[in-house]
C-alpha positions in Angstrom: 107.5 95.2 143.9 104.4 93.2 144.7 101.2 93.9 142.8 97.9 94.5 144.4 94.9 92.5 143.4 93.4 95.6 141.7 96.6 96.2 139.7 96.5 92.7 138.5 92.9 93.0 137.4 93.8 96.2 135.5 96.8 94.6 133.9 94.5 92.6 131.6 93.9 95.8 129.6 97.5 96.1 128.7 99.4 94.2 126.0 103.2 94.2 125.7 105.0 93.2 122.5 108.7 92.6 122.6 110.8 93.7 119.6 111.6 90.2 118.5 107.8 89.5 118.1 107.3 92.1 115.4 106.9 91.1 111.7 106.7 94.5 110.1 108.2 94.9 106.6 109.5 98.4 106.1 108.6 98.2 102.4 104.9 97.9 103.5 105.0 101.4 105.1 104.0 104.5 103.0 106.5 107.1 104.2 105.0 110.6 104.4 107.0 113.8 104.9 105.5 114.3 108.3 106.7 110.9 109.5 110.1 112.6 109.7 108.9 114.8 112.5 108.0 111.7 114.5 111.3 109.9 114.1 113.2 113.1 114.8 111.3 113.6 118.0 112.0 110.0 119.1 115.6 110.2 118.2 116.1 113.1 120.6 114.1 111.4 123.3 116.1 108.2 122.9 119.4 109.9 123.0 121.0 110.0 126.4 119.1 112.9 127.8 122.0 114.3 129.8 124.1 114.6 126.6 121.4 115.7 124.1 121.2 119.1 122.6 117.8 119.6 124.4 119.7 119.6 127.7 121.5 122.8 126.6 118.1 124.5 126.6 116.8 122.9 129.8 115.7 126.3 131.1 113.2 126.5 128.2 112.6 122.9 127.3 111.6 120.2 129.8 110.5 117.3 127.7 108.1 114.8 129.3 108.3 112.1 126.7 104.8 112.7 125.4 103.8 113.2 121.8 100.3 113.9 120.3 99.6 113.0 116.7 96.5 113.9 114.8 96.0 111.6 111.8 93.1 110.1 109.9 91.8 106.6 110.5 93.0 103.9 108.2 96.7 104.9 108.2 99.7 102.8 108.8 100.9 104.9 111.7 100.8 102.1 114.2 102.8 99.8 111.9 105.3 102.6 111.5 105.7 103.0 115.3 106.1 99.2 115.7 108.9 99.3 113.1 110.6 102.0 115.1 110.2 99.9 118.3 111.8 97.0 116.5 114.7 99.1 115.1 115.4 100.7 118.5 114.7 97.6 120.5 111.8 99.1 122.6 109.0 97.2 124.2 105.8 98.2 122.5 102.9 98.7 124.9 99.3 99.1 123.7 95.9 98.7 125.2 94.2 95.3 124.9 91.2 95.9 122.7 89.8 92.4 123.2 89.5 92.9 126.9 88.3 96.5 126.7 85.2 95.5 124.6 84.3 92.9 127.2 84.0 95.4 130.1 84.3 99.0 128.6 82.8 100.7 131.7 85.3 99.1 134.0 88.1 100.1 131.6 87.0 103.7 131.2 86.4 104.2 135.0 90.0 103.0 135.7 91.6 104.6 132.6 93.9 106.9 134.5 94.8 104.2 137.0 95.8 101.9 134.2 98.1 104.5 132.7 99.7 105.3 136.0 100.3 101.6 136.6 102.0 101.3 133.2 104.2 104.3 133.9 105.2 103.3 137.5 104.6 99.6 138.0 106.6 97.7 135.4 106.0 94.5 137.5 102.4 94.4 136.3 103.5 93.9 132.7 106.2 91.5 133.8 103.7 89.3 135.7 101.2 89.5 132.9 103.8 88.2 130.5 104.8 85.3 132.8 101.1 84.3 133.1 100.9 84.1 129.3 103.8 81.7 129.3 106.6 84.1 128.4 109.8 84.3 130.3 111.3 87.8 130.4 115.1 88.1 130.7 116.5 89.1 134.0 117.4 92.7 133.3 114.6 93.3 130.8 112.5 95.5 133.1 115.4 97.1 135.1 115.4 100.4 133.4 118.6 102.4 133.8 118.4 106.1 134.7 117.2 108.1 131.7 117.4 104.9 129.5 114.2 104.6 127.5 113.1 101.0 127.1 109.4 101.2 126.4 107.0 102.9 124.0 103.4 103.3 125.0 101.0 103.9 122.1 97.3 104.9 122.7 95.3 104.9 119.5 91.9 106.5 119.9 90.8 104.9 116.7 90.4 101.7 118.7 87.6 103.2 120.7 84.3 103.3 118.8 81.6 105.9 119.5 79.5 103.1 121.0 82.3 102.4 123.5 83.2 106.0 124.3 79.6 107.2 124.9 80.7 110.8 124.6 83.7 110.3 127.0 86.6 112.5 126.1 89.7 110.4 126.9 92.1 113.0 125.6 90.8 115.7 127.9 90.9 113.2 130.8 94.5 112.4 130.1 95.5 116.0 129.7 93.9 117.1 133.0 95.3 114.1 134.9 98.9 114.2 133.5 99.6 117.8 133.0 101.3 118.1 136.4 103.0 114.7 136.2 106.8 114.5 136.2 108.6 113.4 133.0 107.8 109.9 131.7 111.4 109.8 130.4 112.6 109.3 134.0 110.5 106.1 134.0 112.1 104.8 130.8 108.9 105.4 128.8 107.7 107.5 125.8 104.0 107.9 125.3 102.5 108.6 121.9 98.8 109.5 121.7 97.2 109.1 118.3 94.1 111.2 117.8 91.6 110.9 114.9 89.3 113.8 115.9 90.8 117.3 115.4 87.8 118.8 117.1 88.9 117.3 120.4 92.3 119.0 120.1 90.7 122.3 119.3 88.6 122.1 122.4 91.6 121.3 124.6 94.1 123.5 122.7 95.0 125.7 125.7 96.1 122.6 127.7 97.7 120.6 125.0 101.3 121.7 125.6 100.9 121.3 129.4 100.7 117.5 128.8 102.5 117.0 125.5 105.9 118.0 124.3 104.9 118.3 120.7 101.8 118.1 118.5 102.1 116.8 115.0 99.3 117.1 112.5 99.6 114.7 109.6 97.5 115.7 106.6 95.4 113.2 104.6 96.7 111.8 101.4 96.6 114.0 98.3 95.9 112.8 94.7 99.6 112.3 94.0 100.1 110.2 97.1 97.1 108.1 96.4 98.3 107.6 92.9 101.7 106.6 94.2 100.2 103.9 96.5 98.1 102.5 93.7 100.9 102.5 91.2 103.2 100.8 93.7 100.6 98.0 94.2 100.2 97.7 90.4 104.0 97.4 89.9 104.2 94.7 92.5 101.2 92.8 91.1 101.5 93.2 87.3 98.9 90.6 86.5 96.2 92.7 88.1 94.9 95.5 85.9 93.0 98.6 87.0 92.7 102.3 85.9 94.8 104.2 88.4 93.6 107.7 87.4 89.9 106.6 87.7 90.4 105.0 91.1 92.2 108.1 92.4 89.1 110.2 91.5 86.9 107.8 93.4 89.0 107.7 96.6 89.1 111.3 97.8 90.0 111.4 101.5 90.9 107.7 101.6 93.9 106.4 103.5 96.6 103.8 102.9 94.9 100.8 104.4 91.6 101.7 102.8 93.2 101.6 99.3 95.0 98.3 100.0 91.9 96.7 101.5 89.8 97.8 98.5 92.2 96.2 96.1 92.4 93.0 98.0 88.6 92.7 98.2 88.2 93.7 94.6 90.7 91.0 93.4 88.9 88.4 95.5 85.5 89.4 94.2 86.8 89.4 90.6 88.0 85.9 90.8 84.7 84.7 92.3 83.4 85.4 88.8 84.9 82.7 86.7 83.3 84.1 83.5 85.4 87.2 83.7 88.7 85.9 85.0 89.1 83.6 82.1 89.3 86.5 79.7 90.6 89.5 81.7 92.3 90.6 84.9 90.8 94.0 84.6 89.2 94.9 87.9 88.4 98.6 87.6 84.6 97.9 87.2 84.6 95.6 90.2 86.4 98.2 92.4 84.0 101.0 91.4 81.0 98.8 92.0 82.3 98.0 95.5 82.5 101.7 96.2 79.2 102.8 94.7 77.2 99.9 96.2 78.5 100.5 99.7 79.9 97.0 99.9 83.3 98.6 100.8 83.3 101.5 103.2 86.6 103.4 103.9 87.5 104.8 107.3 87.0 108.4 106.5 87.5 111.5 108.7 84.8 112.5 111.1 84.0 115.6 109.1 83.2 113.8 105.9 79.4 113.4 105.4 77.8 110.3 103.9 77.0 112.1 100.7 80.7 113.2 100.3 81.7 109.6 100.9 79.5 108.3 98.0 79.6 111.1 95.6 82.5 113.5 96.5 85.1 111.5 94.7 83.9 111.9 91.1 83.0 114.8 88.9 79.8 113.1 87.6 78.4 112.6 91.1 79.5 116.1 92.2 77.5 117.5 89.2 74.5 115.5 90.3 74.7 117.0 93.8 75.2 120.5 92.3 71.9 120.1 90.5 70.1 120.1 93.8 69.2 123.6 94.8 71.0 125.3 97.7 67.8 125.3 99.8 67.2 121.6 99.2 70.8 120.7 100.1 70.5 122.8 103.3 67.3 121.1 104.3 68.7 117.6 103.5 71.8 118.1 105.5 69.8 119.3 108.5 67.6 116.2 108.7 68.2 112.7 109.9 67.2 111.3 106.5 70.6 111.6 104.8 70.9 107.8 104.4 67.4 107.6 102.9 68.3 110.4 100.5 71.4 108.5 99.3 69.3 105.4 98.8 66.8 107.3 96.8 69.5 108.6 94.4 71.1 105.2 94.0 67.7 103.6 93.3 67.2 105.9 90.3 70.2 104.3 88.7 69.6 101.4 86.2 70.2 98.0 87.7 73.6 96.4 87.0 71.9 93.5 85.1 69.9 95.9 82.9 72.9 98.1 82.4 75.0 95.1 81.3 72.3 94.2 78.7 72.2 97.8 77.4 75.9 97.9 76.9 75.8 94.6 75.1 73.2 96.1 72.8 75.3 99.1 72.1 78.4 97.0 71.5 76.5 94.7 69.1 75.0 97.4 67.0 77.1 100.6 67.2 80.3 99.7 69.0 82.7 101.9 67.0 80.3 104.9 67.0 79.6 104.7 70.8 83.3 104.2 71.5 84.1 107.4 69.5 81.4 109.3 71.3 82.7 108.2 74.7 86.2 109.3 73.7 84.8 112.7 72.7 83.0 113.1 76.0 86.2 112.2 77.8 88.2 114.8 75.9 85.2 117.3 76.2 85.1 117.7 72.4 81.9 118.9 70.7 79.5 116.3 69.4 78.3 116.3 65.8 74.6 115.9 64.9 74.9 112.2 64.2 76.8 111.7 67.5 73.9 113.4 69.4 71.4 111.1 67.7 73.3 108.0 68.7 73.9 109.3 72.2 70.2 109.8 72.6 69.7 106.2 71.7 72.4 105.0 74.2 72.0 107.8 76.9 72.6 105.3 79.7 76.4 105.7 79.1 76.1 109.1 80.8 75.4 107.2 84.1 79.1 106.4 84.2 82.2 108.5 83.8 83.6 108.3 80.3 86.5 106.0 81.4 84.1 103.7 83.2 81.7 103.7 80.2 84.5 102.8 77.9 85.5 99.9 80.2 81.9 98.6 80.4 81.5 98.9 76.6 84.7 97.0 75.9 83.7 94.2 78.4 80.3 94.0 76.7 82.1 93.6 73.3 84.3 90.8 74.7 81.2 89.0 76.0 79.5 89.2 72.6 82.7 88.0 70.8 83.0 85.1 73.2 79.4 84.2 72.7 79.8 84.3 68.9 82.9 82.1 69.0 81.1 79.6 71.2 78.5 79.2 68.4 80.9 79.4 65.5 79.6 82.9 64.3 82.9 84.8 64.4 
């Protein structure tokens, strides 16, 4: 089939990856229970349709080969689907983000045409691959009847709000494809990854006219986040961090958010030669990255900025709870949320000054302050002498007990190193 000039122009928005191009390690995937629903659906679709159990219920089930998945940003869902493509030897088709950002208006105005060309006109992809210097095998694009050879993945996370400009691609797809015949007949399965559940709610009455199945994958819970962090720690035993503390700071975070934070934290830690000579403890560095806003996770659309910064720890939640209900309502209904966050953060002692205060505490009352922090952590009552010392070093309350203990111990190490350097041990 010859391609029209317009089809060739639109083909630049499509990227095809053959199975032998993948470099996905199955050990890098965090397998959730809900991922089983995805693979079970694909197994049925990939089975010869005429012989599958679904065919026995053809009167009730007429699968199109379309799956809708709702999942938070920052997951490894795309890597998981690429691994499946590799295992089942399917061509993986995705939208070319690099070309879309160059001419977004042209892409969005031709969005449905692009999808229809992918479904019907395999020659576009074939010609595009040849232009890129690749030589497809003779029978690579000759799809047998009911034989699925291609997996098309559309990930809405790739479209920023600036690009979309209030366009609802999901609704556009549903309306345009709800009457279309089965994609399976074209040797194709389409998986649509959605990150905004509100869009699904708005289009709920039409969802199953365009999709065979809708799978909602929940965000990671505490146990899952702890598992991810513990797996990283076991694979990298030289790097030390407090897993429990980090779990509390990363509420609503996803797999890639956690892994990226650890990579950035390790890199930043080793930029500081003073610290890496004596310790590979990076908990303080990681917490500082989160609190300073130097690392921002890809959180769900429903999470507010205050919840991002303060929702993960009890200390910061207590700080928010001190604000009256009326004040919280007024703040959340203004456009000054970011200014409010900055105001709270500015009230905190500077990192330099805090470091000096911890060194003073470690130098003069290390054992006493350490004991007080331990009591605070265990929520044990403080004696009169404890309260007097705490009043002197009240800055430790700016941190969680575990973080305060880490900062105090680091300060003690710095003092000890300084004394050894001058022969005063």
